[in-house]
N, C-alpha and C positions, 0 to 999 in steps of 0.2 A: 525254813524257820518260820514259825507262826508269830503273830503279833504278841502273844504272851510268852514267847521264848526269848531267851537272852544268851549271849555268848560273852564270856569274860576271860581275860588273860590274867593270871595270878602269879606273883612271885612271893615266895615264903622264905623268910630269913630267920636264922637262929641255929639251934642244934637240930638240924633237919636231915642230915645225911648220916648214914650208919646206924639209924635207929628205926628203920622200917617205915619211913615216912611215905615213900612211893607206893609201897604195898598197901599201906593204910589208905592213901588217896584212891588207889585203884579199887579197893574193896568198897569204900564208902561211896564212890561215884557209881560203881556198878549197882550197888544196893539201891541207889536212888534213881537208876535208869538214865543217868546222864551220859552224854557223848563227850569225847574229848581225849586228852592225853596228859601225861605227867613225865617229867624227866629231871635229873640232877643237872646242876650247872657247875662248871669248874670253880666258880667263886664261892661254892659252899651252900648256895641257895637251892631251892626246888622251884621249878617253873611248871605251870599247868594251864590248861584251857578247859573250860566247862561249858557245855551247851545243853540247854533244856529249859523247862518252865522256870520263870523268874523266881518263884518262891522256893523251888527245889535248889536252884543255884545258890540262893541266899543261905539255905540250910547247909549246903556243902561248904560254903565259905566259912560258916560258923564252925564246922567240923575241922577245917584247916587251921583255924585259929587255936583250937584245942590241941590237935595233933595226937599222935599215939603216945602211950604212957612214957616212953623214954625220951621223947623230944622236948625241946623248949622253943616255942615260937616267939620270936621277938618282934616280927613285923610281917604283915600280909598286905601287899600292894595289889590293887585290882585296877584293871582298865578295860573299857569296852573293847571287844574284838570283832572283827568282821571276817575272820578266816573261815574257810569252808571245812567244817568238821564232819567227818563221815560217821556212820553208825558205829557203836561200840566205844570202848575205852582202851587206850593203849599206853604201855610204858615204853617211852622212847629212850634211845641212847643218850648218854651225857654229852652236853655241848660246852 
């Protein structure tokens, strides 16, 4: 990670499961060249981690606040993360 890079952990709440949210996040993150992952949580939220240039991560967070057409985003919580994120972007199993 370089000085201009940032890693964030994100939890998105609302109508975010069953509406293509994970596929939306995967597509948007890959389009921006971000590294990370996304997964559903059993509580109905979606969880993700993004790593990349700070301005690109900010842009991705704005996309998460909008979500795909059928979603309704009620809350996006972010926290700095220090996890080791490998190259690429993955959709992980539900936890």
